Backbone as JSON, one array per atom type, in Angstrom:
{
  "sequence": "MTNKNSSPNYTSADLEKAALSRFSSLISFLPENCKLSRELWNRSTVVCMDFEDCPHLLETARGQSFLLLLVANYLGLANSVLFRVGNKAMGWMTMISTT",
  "N": [[0.83, -1.17, 0.0], [0.53, 2.22, -0.79], [1.88, 5.07, 0.74], [0.07, 7.99, 1.33], [1.31, 10.42, 1.77], [3.83, 10.22, 0.74], [5.91, 10.73, -2.09], [5.93, 9.26, -5.36], [8.71, 7.32, -6.56], [10.45, 8.07, -9.25], [12.93, 7.56, -10.57], [15.45, 7.07, -13.1], [16.62, 4.58, -12.8], [14.65, 3.18, -11.41], [12.58, 3.18, -13.3], [13.83, 1.74, -15.33], [14.13, -0.74, -14.06], [11.43, -1.4, -13.7], [10.58, -1.57, -16.38], [12.13, -3.72, -17.34], [11.15, -5.68, -15.67], [8.52, -5.82, -16.55], [8.98, -6.73, -19.16], [10.02, -9.28, -18.54], [7.74, -10.39, -17.34], [6.03, -10.63, -19.48], [7.2, -12.54, -21.02], [6.83, -15.62, -20.59], [8.33, -18.01, -20.68], [10.9, -17.38, -20.02], [13.49, -18.04, -17.81], [13.45, -17.52, -14.24], [15.93, -17.1, -13.06], [17.45, -15.96, -15.01], [19.44, -13.31, -15.83], [18.53, -10.05, -16.48], [19.27, -7.13, -18.37], [19.95, -3.85, -19.68], [22.04, -2.56, -22.19], [24.31, -0.21, -23.65], [25.34, -0.28, -26.94], [27.45, 0.94, -29.12], [25.51, 3.26, -30.66], [23.13, 2.19, -29.98], [20.61, 0.57, -27.98], [20.56, -2.43, -26.18], [18.85, -5.35, -25.17], [20.0, -7.44, -22.77], [20.4, -10.81, -21.99], [21.43, -12.88, -19.55], [22.46, -16.08, -19.11], [23.98, -17.33, -17.19], [23.43, -18.57, -14.72], [21.72, -20.53, -15.53], [22.51, -22.15, -17.86], [21.64, -24.34, -19.34], [19.17, -23.66, -20.31], [19.48, -21.85, -22.29], [19.42, -22.42, -25.12], [16.71, -22.98, -25.53], [15.55, -20.47, -25.08], [16.86, -19.01, -27.09], [15.68, -20.14, -29.3], [13.3, -18.84, -29.3], [13.87, -16.28, -30.03], [12.88, -14.33, -31.83], [10.36, -13.66, -30.8], [11.18, -12.62, -28.31], [12.56, -10.38, -29.21], [10.5, -8.95, -30.46], [8.87, -8.3, -28.24], [10.66, -6.76, -26.7], [11.03, -4.62, -28.44], [8.37, -3.7, -28.68], [7.91, -2.76, -26.07], [9.61, -0.66, -26.11], [12.19, -0.98, -25.26], [14.49, -1.9, -26.64], [16.04, -2.53, -29.85], [17.42, -4.75, -30.31], [18.52, -7.97, -29.14], [20.63, -9.69, -26.88], [22.23, -12.68, -26.15], [23.78, -14.22, -23.45], [26.28, -16.09, -21.64], [27.51, -15.6, -18.76], [30.3, -13.59, -19.29], [30.52, -14.2, -21.92], [29.39, -13.82, -25.17], [26.66, -15.35, -26.7], [24.81, -15.25, -28.69], [22.9, -13.14, -30.93], [20.34, -10.93, -31.92], [18.68, -8.71, -34.08], [16.47, -6.02, -35.01], [15.77, -5.25, -38.34], [15.95, -2.35, -40.04], [13.82, -1.01, -42.5], [13.81, 1.42, -43.61]],
  "CA": [[0.0, 0.0, 0.0], [1.32, 3.43, -0.91], [1.63, 6.13, 1.7], [-0.46, 9.16, 0.64], [2.2, 11.56, 1.96], [5.11, 10.04, 0.06], [5.82, 10.87, -3.54], [6.48, 8.1, -6.05], [10.11, 7.43, -6.95], [10.52, 7.87, -10.69], [14.29, 7.7, -11.08], [15.67, 6.26, -14.3], [16.89, 3.21, -12.36], [13.35, 2.58, -11.09], [11.88, 2.96, -14.56], [14.55, 0.65, -15.99], [13.76, -1.97, -13.36], [10.02, -1.67, -14.01], [10.48, -1.98, -17.78], [12.67, -5.08, -17.46], [10.2, -6.55, -14.99], [7.39, -5.98, -17.47], [9.5, -7.6, -20.21], [10.08, -10.62, -17.98], [6.39, -10.9, -17.09], [5.4, -10.94, -20.77], [7.9, -13.7, -21.58], [6.62, -16.64, -19.55], [9.31, -19.08, -20.74], [12.21, -16.91, -19.57], [13.7, -18.49, -16.43], [13.58, -16.48, -13.21], [17.33, -16.83, -12.74], [18.1, -15.3, -16.14], [19.68, -11.91, -15.47], [18.17, -9.11, -17.54], [19.79, -5.78, -18.28], [20.06, -3.14, -20.96], [23.38, -2.0, -22.38], [24.54, 0.57, -24.85], [26.31, -0.8, -27.91], [27.56, 2.06, -30.04], [24.42, 4.2, -30.41], [21.92, 1.4, -29.81], [20.37, -0.09, -26.71], [20.39, -3.87, -26.36], [18.41, -6.11, -24.0], [20.94, -8.54, -22.55], [19.91, -11.9, -21.16], [22.57, -13.66, -19.11], [22.06, -17.42, -18.68], [25.07, -17.9, -16.4], [22.88, -19.43, -13.68], [20.84, -21.54, -16.13], [22.97, -22.31, -19.24], [20.89, -25.4, -20.02], [17.95, -23.08, -20.87], [19.85, -20.87, -23.31], [18.95, -22.8, -26.46], [15.25, -22.82, -25.55], [15.28, -19.04, -25.25], [17.33, -18.6, -28.43], [14.66, -20.59, -30.24], [12.2, -17.87, -29.24], [14.51, -14.96, -30.1], [12.05, -13.37, -32.53], [9.36, -13.2, -29.83], [11.89, -11.76, -27.36], [12.86, -9.14, -29.9], [9.24, -8.22, -30.64], [8.44, -7.75, -26.95], [11.6, -5.69, -26.35], [10.72, -3.5, -29.31], [7.03, -3.22, -28.29], [8.04, -2.0, -24.82], [10.54, 0.45, -26.31], [13.44, -1.24, -24.55], [15.63, -2.07, -27.54], [15.81, -3.15, -31.16], [18.3, -5.92, -30.38], [18.68, -8.79, -27.93], [21.91, -10.37, -26.77], [22.23, -13.84, -25.26], [25.09, -14.4, -22.83], [26.55, -16.96, -20.51], [28.58, -14.82, -18.12], [30.83, -12.55, -20.17], [30.63, -14.72, -23.28], [28.21, -13.63, -26.03], [26.25, -16.63, -27.29], [23.87, -15.01, -29.78], [22.47, -11.76, -31.11], [19.31, -10.73, -32.93], [18.33, -7.31, -34.17], [15.46, -5.61, -36.0], [16.38, -4.64, -39.51], [15.15, -1.22, -40.49], [13.59, -0.99, -43.94], [13.78, 2.8, -44.06]],
  "C": [[0.88, 1.24, 0.0], [0.9, 4.45, 0.14], [1.19, 7.38, 0.94], [0.48, 10.35, 0.72], [3.54, 11.4, 1.24], [4.91, 10.19, -1.45], [6.44, 9.64, -4.19], [7.93, 8.37, -6.48], [10.22, 7.09, -8.43], [11.93, 8.1, -11.23], [14.45, 6.8, -12.3], [15.96, 4.81, -13.93], [15.59, 2.48, -12.03], [12.56, 2.27, -12.36], [12.51, 1.82, -15.34], [14.16, -0.69, -15.38], [12.32, -2.36, -13.68], [9.86, -2.16, -15.44], [11.01, -3.4, -17.97], [11.78, -6.09, -16.75], [8.99, -6.82, -15.87], [7.78, -6.91, -18.62], [9.48, -9.05, -19.73], [8.69, -11.21, -17.77], [5.68, -11.28, -18.38], [6.01, -12.17, -21.43], [7.87, -14.81, -20.55], [7.68, -17.74, -19.56], [10.7, -18.66, -20.27], [12.41, -17.32, -18.11], [13.91, -17.34, -15.46], [15.03, -16.13, -12.93], [18.14, -16.34, -13.94], [18.23, -13.82, -15.78], [19.4, -11.02, -16.67], [18.8, -7.76, -17.29], [19.7, -5.14, -19.65], [21.44, -2.53, -21.01], [23.41, -1.17, -23.64], [25.62, -0.11, -25.68], [26.35, 0.23, -29.04], [26.44, 3.05, -29.73], [23.1, 3.48, -30.22], [21.83, 0.84, -28.4], [20.0, -1.53, -26.98], [19.85, -4.47, -25.06], [19.33, -7.32, -23.9], [20.31, -9.56, -21.6], [21.09, -12.8, -20.83], [22.08, -14.98, -18.49], [23.14, -18.11, -17.86], [24.55, -18.88, -15.34], [21.97, -20.54, -14.22], [21.25, -21.79, -17.6], [22.21, -23.37, -20.03], [19.6, -24.88, -20.67], [18.22, -22.07, -21.99], [19.26, -21.2, -24.67], [17.43, -22.69, -26.59], [14.9, -21.36, -25.79], [15.72, -18.55, -26.62], [16.35, -19.03, -29.51], [13.46, -19.67, -30.31], [12.71, -16.44, -29.41], [13.65, -13.92, -30.82], [10.98, -12.81, -31.6], [10.0, -12.27, -28.8], [12.15, -10.39, -27.97], [11.59, -8.31, -30.1], [8.77, -7.57, -29.35], [9.35, -6.6, -26.53], [11.3, -4.44, -27.17], [9.37, -2.88, -28.95], [7.1, -2.35, -27.04], [8.98, -0.81, -24.96], [11.86, 0.26, -25.6], [14.64, -1.27, -25.48], [15.17, -2.62, -28.87], [16.71, -4.36, -31.36], [18.28, -6.67, -29.05], [20.01, -9.53, -28.02], [21.78, -11.5, -25.77], [23.65, -14.05, -24.76], [25.08, -15.58, -21.86], [27.77, -16.33, -19.84], [29.01, -13.7, -19.06], [30.9, -12.98, -21.63], [29.31, -14.53, -24.05], [27.92, -14.94, -26.75], [25.26, -16.46, -28.44], [23.39, -13.57, -29.77], [21.36, -11.75, -32.14], [18.92, -9.27, -32.9], [17.22, -7.1, -35.19], [16.2, -4.96, -37.15], [15.43, -3.55, -39.99], [15.02, -1.26, -42.01], [13.54, 0.44, -44.47], [15.17, 3.35, -44.23]]
}
């Protein structure tokens, strides 16, 4: 329950956390122990999914990469997704602009 006298906290970190939480809630097959973040790559933002704690589920998620990309794009999070196991990149998918 929200205190009527307190103002909501709308810092960019809070908004980032809320957006990634929304992304996770829309992707039911994404494991809970998959670490989600957004990173800047050159001038683009990328949704990064780190499967370090669940590497056996990486291929399942990669098989759904188009859906992951559509949801990330729909939420305005990114036009690319990156799959990782720790610091090692294991896959990448991006929207291709036709304009």
